[in-house]
C-alpha positions in Angstrom: 158.3 109.3 90.1 154.0 109.2 94.2 148.6 106.3 97.9 150.8 105.9 98.5 152.9 108.6 99.7 154.7 110.4 97.0 156.8 113.0 98.8 159.6 113.9 96.4 160.9 111.9 93.5 164.3 111.5 92.0 164.0 112.3 88.3 167.3 110.8 87.3 169.5 111.0 84.2 171.2 107.6 83.9 174.3 106.7 81.8 173.5 103.6 79.9 176.4 103.4 77.5 179.5 105.6 76.5 178.1 108.8 75.2 174.5 107.9 75.8 172.5 109.5 78.6 169.1 108.2 79.4 166.6 108.9 82.0 163.9 107.3 84.2 160.7 104.5 83.4 158.5 102.5 80.9 156.3 99.6 79.5 156.2 97.0 76.8 153.5 95.0 75.1 151.8 92.6 77.5 154.4 93.3 80.1 153.5 96.9 80.3 149.7 96.7 80.1 148.1 98.4 83.2 146.4 96.0 85.5 143.4 98.2 85.8 141.9 101.1 83.8 139.4 103.7 84.9 136.3 104.2 82.8 137.3 107.8 81.9 140.7 109.0 80.8 142.5 110.4 83.8 142.9 114.1 83.9 146.4 115.6 84.1 146.9 118.1 87.0 149.8 119.9 88.6 150.2 121.7 91.9 152.5 124.8 92.2 154.2 125.9 95.3 152.0 128.2 97.4 153.1 131.8 97.6 153.8 133.4 101.0 151.9 136.7 101.2 153.9 137.7 104.3 157.6 138.9 104.1 158.5 136.1 106.6 161.0 133.5 105.3 160.5 131.6 108.5 157.1 130.4 107.3 158.1 129.8 103.6 158.1 126.1 104.4 154.3 126.1 104.6 154.1 126.8 100.9 156.5 124.0 100.0 154.8 121.5 102.4 151.3 122.4 101.3 152.1 121.8 97.6 153.8 118.6 98.4 150.9 117.3 100.5 148.3 118.2 97.9 150.4 116.5 95.2 150.7 113.4 97.3 147.1 113.2 98.3 145.8 113.8 94.8 148.0 111.0 93.5 145.7 108.6 95.3 142.7 109.7 93.1 142.3 107.1 90.4 140.8 109.6 87.9 143.9 111.9 88.1 147.5 111.8 86.8 149.4 114.2 89.0 152.7 115.7 87.7 155.6 115.1 90.0 156.9 118.1 91.9 160.4 117.4 90.6 159.1 117.8 87.0 157.2 121.0 88.0 160.3 122.5 89.5 162.4 121.5 86.5 160.0 123.3 84.1 160.1 126.4 86.4 163.9 126.4 86.2 164.3 125.7 82.5 161.6 127.8 81.1 162.5 131.0 82.9 159.4 131.0 85.1 161.3 131.6 88.4 160.7 135.3 88.4 157.1 134.9 87.3 154.2 135.3 89.8 152.8 131.8 89.3 150.1 132.5 91.9 148.5 134.6 89.1 146.2 132.4 86.9 147.4 133.9 83.6 151.0 133.1 84.5 150.2 129.7 86.0 148.5 128.5 82.8 151.7 129.1 80.9 153.4 126.8 83.2 150.6 124.3 82.9 150.8 124.4 79.1 154.5 123.4 79.2 153.7 120.7 81.7 150.9 119.4 79.6 148.5 119.8 82.5 144.7 120.2 81.9 144.3 121.9 85.3 146.7 123.6 87.6 146.4 124.3 91.3 147.8 127.6 92.6 147.6 129.1 96.0 148.7 131.6 98.6 149.0 131.6 102.3 149.5 134.0 105.2 150.5 133.0 108.7 149.2 135.3 111.5 149.0 134.7 115.2 149.1 131.0 115.2 146.6 130.6 112.3 147.2 130.1 108.5 144.9 131.5 105.8 145.0 129.5 102.5 143.6 130.8 99.2 143.6 128.1 96.6 142.3 128.2 93.0 142.0 125.5 90.4 142.5 126.9 86.9 141.7 125.4 83.5 144.9 125.5 81.5 143.4 125.8 78.1 141.1 128.8 78.9 142.5 130.3 82.2 139.0 130.0 83.6 139.0 129.6 87.4 137.0 126.5 88.2 137.3 126.7 92.0 138.4 129.3 94.5 138.5 128.3 98.2 139.7 130.2 101.3 140.3 128.3 104.5 141.7 129.4 107.8 143.0 127.0 110.4 145.2 126.9 113.4 148.8 126.0 112.6 148.4 123.0 114.8 145.5 121.8 112.6 147.3 122.3 109.3 146.9 118.6 108.3 143.1 118.8 108.5 143.2 122.1 106.6 145.3 120.7 103.8 143.0 117.7 103.5 140.1 120.0 103.1 142.0 121.8 100.3 142.5 118.5 98.6 138.8 117.8 98.8 138.2 121.2 97.2 140.5 120.4 94.3 138.6 117.1 93.8 135.3 118.9 93.9 136.5 121.3 91.2 135.8 118.4 88.7 132.1 119.0 89.4 132.6 121.8 86.9 133.9 122.0 83.3 134.7 124.8 80.9 132.5 125.3 77.8 133.1 127.9 75.1 130.2 129.7 73.6 131.2 132.0 70.8 134.4 133.5 72.0 133.6 133.3 75.7 134.7 130.5 78.0 132.8 129.9 81.2 132.5 127.2 83.9 129.4 125.1 84.0 128.2 122.0 85.9 129.9 118.9 84.6 127.9 115.8 83.8 128.0 113.1 86.4 130.2 110.9 84.2 133.0 113.5 84.3 132.9 114.2 88.0 135.2 112.5 90.5 133.3 110.2 92.9 135.4 108.4 95.5 134.5 105.4 97.6 134.8 105.8 101.3 137.9 103.7 101.2 139.5 105.8 98.5 138.7 109.0 100.3 140.3 107.7 103.5 143.4 106.7 101.5 143.6 110.1 99.8 143.4 112.0 103.2 146.2 109.9 104.6 149.0 112.0 106.1 152.7 111.2 106.2 152.8 112.5 109.8 150.6 114.3 112.2 153.6 115.7 114.1 154.0 119.4 113.3 157.7 119.5 114.3 158.4 116.6 111.9 156.3 118.2 109.1 157.9 121.6 109.4 161.4 120.1 109.2 160.4 118.0 106.3 158.9 120.9 104.4 161.9 123.1 105.0 164.1 120.4 103.6 162.1 120.5 100.4 163.4 124.0 99.7 167.0 123.4 101.0 169.7 123.7 98.3 172.4 121.3 99.4 172.1 117.5 100.1 173.8 118.0 103.5 171.3 120.6 104.6 168.4 118.4 103.4 169.8 115.4 105.3 170.1 117.5 108.5 166.5 118.6 108.2 165.2 115.1 107.4 167.2 113.8 110.4 165.2 116.3 112.5 161.9 115.1 111.0 162.7 111.5 111.6 163.8 112.2 115.2 160.4 113.9 115.8 158.5 111.1 114.1 160.5 107.8 113.6 157.6 106.4 111.5 157.7 109.2 108.9 158.0 107.3 105.7 158.1 110.4 103.5 161.2 111.7 105.4 163.1 108.4 105.0 162.3 108.4 101.3 163.5 112.0 100.8 166.6 111.5 103.0 167.3 108.6 100.7 167.1 111.0 97.8 169.6 113.3 99.4 172.0 110.4 100.0 171.5 109.4 96.4 172.5 113.0 95.3 175.7 112.5 97.3 176.4 109.1 95.7 175.9 107.3 99.0 173.9 104.5 97.3 173.9 102.0 100.2 172.7 104.5 102.7 170.0 105.6 100.2 168.8 102.0 99.8 168.6 101.6 103.5 166.3 104.7 103.8 164.1 103.5 100.9 163.9 100.1 102.6 162.8 101.8 105.8 160.2 103.8 103.9 158.8 100.7 102.3 158.6 98.8 105.6 156.6 101.7 107.0 154.4 102.1 103.9 154.3 98.9 101.9 152.4 100.5 98.9 154.8 103.5 98.7 155.2 103.7 94.9 157.8 106.4 94.9 160.1 104.7 97.4 160.2 101.6 95.1 161.0 103.8 92.1 163.8 105.6 93.9 165.2 102.4 95.3 165.2 101.1 91.7 167.3 104.2 90.7 169.9 103.1 93.3 170.0 99.5 92.1 170.4 100.8 88.5 173.4 102.9 89.6 174.8 99.8 91.3 174.3 97.9 88.0 171.9 95.5 89.8 169.5 95.6 86.8 167.3 92.7 87.9 166.4 94.5 91.2 166.0 97.8 89.4 163.5 96.2 87.0 161.7 94.5 89.8 161.2 97.9 91.6 160.0 99.6 88.5 157.5 96.9 87.9 156.3 97.1 91.5 155.8 100.8 91.1 153.7 100.2 87.9 151.7 97.5 89.7 150.9 99.9 92.5 150.1 102.8 90.2 149.4 101.7 86.5 149.1 105.4 85.5 152.5 106.5 86.9 154.4 107.5 83.8 157.9 107.9 85.3 157.9 104.2 86.4 157.3 103.2 82.7 160.2 105.4 81.8 162.4 103.8 84.4 161.5 100.3 83.2 162.4 101.4 79.7 165.8 102.6 80.9 166.5 99.1 82.3 165.4 97.4 79.1 167.6 99.8 77.1 170.6 99.1 79.2 170.1 95.3 78.9 169.7 95.3 75.2 165.9 95.0 74.9 165.6 98.1 72.7 162.1 97.4 71.3 160.8 96.9 74.8 162.5 100.1 75.9 160.8 102.1 73.2 157.4 100.6 74.0 157.9 101.7 77.6 159.0 105.2 76.7 156.0 105.4 74.4 153.7 104.3 77.2 155.2 107.0 79.5 154.5 109.6 76.8 150.9 108.2 76.3 150.3 108.8 79.9 152.0 112.2 80.1 152.3 113.9 76.7 154.8 116.5 77.8 157.3 114.1 79.5 160.5 115.5 77.9 162.8 112.9 79.4 160.7 110.1 77.9 160.9 111.7 74.5 164.7 111.9 74.8 165.0 108.4 75.9 162.8 107.1 73.1 165.0 109.1 70.7 168.0 107.2 72.0 166.1 103.9 71.4 165.3 104.9 67.8 168.9 106.0 67.2 170.1 102.6 68.5 167.9 101.0 65.9 169.2 103.3 63.2 165.9 105.2 62.9 167.6 108.6 63.0 164.7 110.6 61.5 162.4 109.4 64.3 165.2 110.1 66.8 165.6 113.7 65.7 161.8 114.2 66.0 161.8 113.0 69.6 164.9 115.1 70.4 163.2 118.2 69.0 160.2 117.6 71.2 162.4 117.0 74.3 164.3 120.2 73.5 161.0 122.1 73.2 160.1 120.9 76.7 163.5 121.2 78.3 165.6 123.6 76.2 168.5 123.8 78.6 169.1 120.0 78.9 172.5 120.0 77.2 172.8 116.3 76.4 169.7 116.3 74.3 171.3 118.8 71.9 174.4 116.5 71.7 172.3 113.5 70.8 170.4 115.5 68.2 173.7 116.6 66.6 174.9 113.0 66.4 171.6 111.9 64.7 171.7 114.8 62.3 175.2 113.9 61.3 174.0 110.4 60.5 171.3 111.9 58.3 173.9 114.2 56.6 172.1 117.3 57.9 175.3 119.1 58.6 174.0 122.6 59.3 171.6 121.3 61.9 174.3 119.1 63.4 176.7 122.0 63.8 174.0 124.2 65.4 173.1 121.4 67.8 176.8 120.9 68.8 177.2 124.6 69.4 174.1 124.7 71.6 175.4 121.7 73.5 178.8 123.2 74.2 177.1 126.5 75.3 174.9 124.6 77.8 177.2 121.9 79.1 178.8 122.9 82.4 180.9 119.8 82.9 183.8 120.6 80.5 185.5 117.3 81.5 182.6 115.2 80.0 184.0 113.1 77.2 181.1 114.3 75.0 182.5 117.8 75.1 185.8 116.8 73.5 183.9 114.8 70.8 181.5 117.7 70.2 184.4 120.1 69.7 186.1 117.7 67.3 182.9 117.1 65.2 182.0 120.8 65.1 185.5 121.6 63.9 185.1 119.0 61.1 181.7 120.3 60.1 182.9 123.9 60.0 185.8 123.0 57.7 183.5 121.4 55.1 
């Protein structure tokens, strides 16, 4: 994937060889060792889109923008690993959570379990007469205990200050921990060693906003929920017009251009974002995606490494670096990077799939199948993982599993012109005749 301003990330699936699809970042031995490490293991946290309590679609953007802002600001906390919004939305789509009321703690913890989060932030909002009421809760995923519940009301024109206060409340929730006595879980005061204490400089960085222009922010937030790249570009254009120094908007417009395959225009926007925000981790990562697609692997590697240097706990960047190593024939280094991404984010499905590809390339098909199975558990509708599992199972002479995986791939794959579809049909026909 975000103190840097994380805005939205491109979680790409990259083609690295005929028939091999591989995704985004990573680390190797000394080349992948984080430059700094905090004294305590960072806690994994995710923020869900805030629910609009009013039947007013004109204000839905507030929920998108609030979740994005909190995600971005929390990313600047050294003691936290924040799951990217793109990964959160992917899980909501693939695990049939879209019709679930994720503002409910019991439902939210199910999302958190799939994401591998320790805590999950849920919220609601209601806009009334120029003011916005936010209700935000921090929930322990393992026990569903609410560790913090905060209600804040502020003028719409003061939304930036209100959101920063909500971020502070999430950080302060680490003043509590959950203990289980008998069969009852309850929140108690956490020891000082487990609390999050920021320096004045860190707190200033965390509270940094992408813009203080409400017109720009509302256009940006509306774009987050827009379906088509063209609509997102139109809204990001509005945001940039209102605030020409809005780095988040340049980054996200670059993402939309990338979706359209306009790589040069995407690079230009990422360049602008980086000029405006020199420590913008996500913009480096996204620009690296463009360079990879342009087959400029040296620049793609450089941007992945810059992202890692800026944020040594940013798991998608390690996955990205692994992709570049895989593509350039450094399979062992690629596997080490994918493993580092998994170490940082245990439920990172894409990294499992990519590591499986690395194992398969080395002929370690048993390990490959294990990683594919984990990736499928996390992202069951990702068609290509089923295909790669089928290929590996064939190499292990596990024909029944191979046939089942091919069938599942063919049921999920929407692009019937993909060359893998033809091969899957051929191999399935052979397996069924045996």
